[in-house]
N, C-alpha and C positions, 0 to 999 in steps of 0.2 A: 248843521246844527239840529235839523229835524231828526236825523238819525240818532244823534246823541240823546235828544230828549226822549225819543221812543225807547232807547235802550235803558234810560233811567227809569221810565215808567214800567217797563218790563221787569227790571230788577226789583222795583218796589212791590209789584204784584207777586213775584216769586217769593220774596221775603214774607209777604203777608200770608201767602198760601202755606209756606213752611211753618210759620208761627201758628197758624190755625190748626195745622196738622198736629203739632206738638201739644197745643192746648187741649186737643181732643183725646190725648193719650190717657190710658187708664191709670188710676192711682197706684203708687208703689207703697206697700206697707213695710215699715222698718221695725224689726225686732233687734234690740241692742242688748248684748251680753257684756258685762263688765268682769274682766278677769280679776283675781285677787290682787295682782300687782297694781292694777288701776285703782281699785278700792283702797288699797293701803296708801297709795300716793295722795289721793284726793280726800280720803277720810269721809267726813260728814258731807262734803261737797261732791262726792263721786256721782250721785244720781243727777244733781243739778248740772255738773260739768258734762255728763253724757247728753243730757237734754239740750244744753247749749250747743254742743257740736252738731246735734241733729237739727236744731232750729236754724243755725247758721247755714248748714248745707241745704235744708229744705227751702230757705229763703232764696238762695242762689238759683236753684232749679225752677222755683216758681216764678221769680221775677225775670229771669233771663230766658227760660224756655217754656214756661207754662206747664211744667211737669209737677204734679202734686205728690209730695212725699208725706205719708201719714205715719205717725208714731204708733206702733202697735203696743209695745211695752218695753220697759228697761228692767233687766233682770241680771242675776249672776248665773254663770253656767253651772249646770247640775253635774257636769263631768269635770275631771281634773285636767287643767291645762298648764299647771306650774311646770316650768322647765321645757315645755314644748317649743320647737323652733318655728321660724317663719318660712321654712322651706316649702317647696311645692306640695300641693295636696296629694300628690302621688307618693310622697315620702311617708311611710307609716309612722304615726305618732306626732307628725307636725300639727301645728294649730289648725290649719285648714283641713288636714286629713281627719282630725278629731271632729271637726264640724260636720264633715261628710258622714262619719260613722256613728256619731252620737245624736245628731239631730234628725228628725224625720225629714224625708224629702220635702223641699219647699216648692215654690212655683205658683200655680194658679189656685183657684177656689176661694178667693177672697171677695168681700163685698164689692159691688160695682165692677165686676170682672177684673179686680185688681190682682197684682202679683206681689210677691214678698221678696225682701232682701234681708239677710241677717248680718249684723255687724258684731265683731268682737273687738273690744277696746282693751289694749294692754299697755303697761308702762314698765318696760324692761328692754334689755338688749336682745332683740330677736333677729338682728342682722339687717333689718330694713325698717322703713317707716310705714309701709302699708303694702297690701297685696290682695288680689282677688283669686277666687278659685280658678277662673279662666275668663278670658275676654268673651263678651256677649252672653254671660251666664244668666242675666236677668230673665225671669220667667221660667227657668229650668229648675231642676231638683237641687242644684248646688249653687245657688245665688248668694254666695258668702264672701265677706271681705274682712280684712284686718285693718285697724288703725292703731298705730303706736304713738302714744303721746310723750314718749321719752326721746330726747336727742342723746345718742350715746357718747357724744363728745369726741375728742381727739387728743392725741399725744402731742409732745413738743415738736414743733416744725422748725425748719430752717430755710433761709433764703440767701441768695447771693446774686449780685448784679455786676457783671463786667470785671475788669481788672482794677483792683483797689488803687493802683498807681494812677489810674485815669479817672478817678472819681467814683469808682464802683465801691461796693462794700458787701458785707454779709451780716447775718444776725439770726435770731431765733424768734419764734412765736410761742407764747406760753401755752401750756396744755389747757384744754377746755374739758372740765369734768362733765360727766353725764348730767343732764338737767331737764327740767320740764319744758316742753316746747311752748311757744307763744300760742295764744288762742287762734290767731290767724293761720298759723301753720297747721294746727289740728284741723281747722276748717278746710284748708286747701287739700290736706291729705284725704279727708272724707269725700270732698268733691271729686278729687282725682280718681279715687277707687270706684266711686259710684259711676263715673263716666266709663271706666273700663267695663263694668257690668253692662253698660249700655252700648258696648262695642267700640268705644273710642280708644285710640292708641296714642302714643306720644307724638307731639308735633316735630317738625323738622328742626334742624339746628338753626336754619335761617329764621324760622318763625320765632324761636325762643330768643334769638339774638335781638329782636326788635320789640318784643313785648313780653310781659310776665304772665303767661297763661297758667292756670292751675295744673295743666297737663305737662308743663315743663318740669322735668325731674331734676332735683338738686344734684349737681355733680360734686366731685370731691373738692373741698375747700383748699385754697392755695395760700401758702404762707408767703407774705410779701413784706417789704420794709415798713408798711403801714399796719401790719397785722394780718389776721386771717381774712380772706376774701372768698365769699361764696360764689359758686359758678352754676351754670345750667348745663345739663347734659341732653343731647338730642335723642330722639327715638324715632318711631315710624313717620307717618305723614299726615295723619288726621288729627284735627284739633277741635274740641267741643266749643271753643270760643268762636268757631266759624259757624255762622247761622245755618247755612245749607247743610253742612256736615252733621251738626249736632241734632237738628230736627229729623234728619234722615235716620240717624242712629236711633232716636227715640221711637219713631214710627215703626221702624223695622223690628226693633227689639221687643216692642210691646204688642206687635200684631202677629208674631210667629212667622213672619216672612224671613227668607234667607237674607243673610247680611249682604248689603250692596258691595 
């Protein structure tokens, strides 16, 4: 029993140390750019929607990890992004490539030793819901990410279960047109992509099977007899909902140390 108690005390002390380390992290200044597709979708509410996505994301990082996100400004890009894809930043003319070539290098030089991240909000089919320039980009020249507020929908699906003569059957699921994502989905995408800038990668399949982390990537929906069912797709092995991992990401990302 004494060994168990000692281990519990040690775990509590380690968690407190990790939390204190994260709380001491420098602030991250966020500059948000709203593409024309986003402005067209949200109209007069575009700026307030962008602000809400930021506030929801900032609240998550402040409450859970003690990391302060500060809004620098919300603006429209001064470069043309219409029609650009969500492909790799190494692909000439992609959204992230344009952020590399049209924006001055980001990184450090902000008040209180802060660093900058630039967000681009879009609302159209770019082939994905979000992307970062690269993992662990925060604090570097290309600390850029995309958040797509549109769900591109899906076509008609079909399902079949067993032999119809033995109680099985088949049917279809109606097509789902492209539509605006829920506020919670926009929030989760921004949290997810910010965590990538902080070095986080996707959790294991086992972790995603037992809880709904913002880092679990939505997999392809499946057509069933009850309609479309969303699934979760696995990725790497690190999860920002794990206290030790996330605070280590924060401290290493913002201190210039090599990634653990």
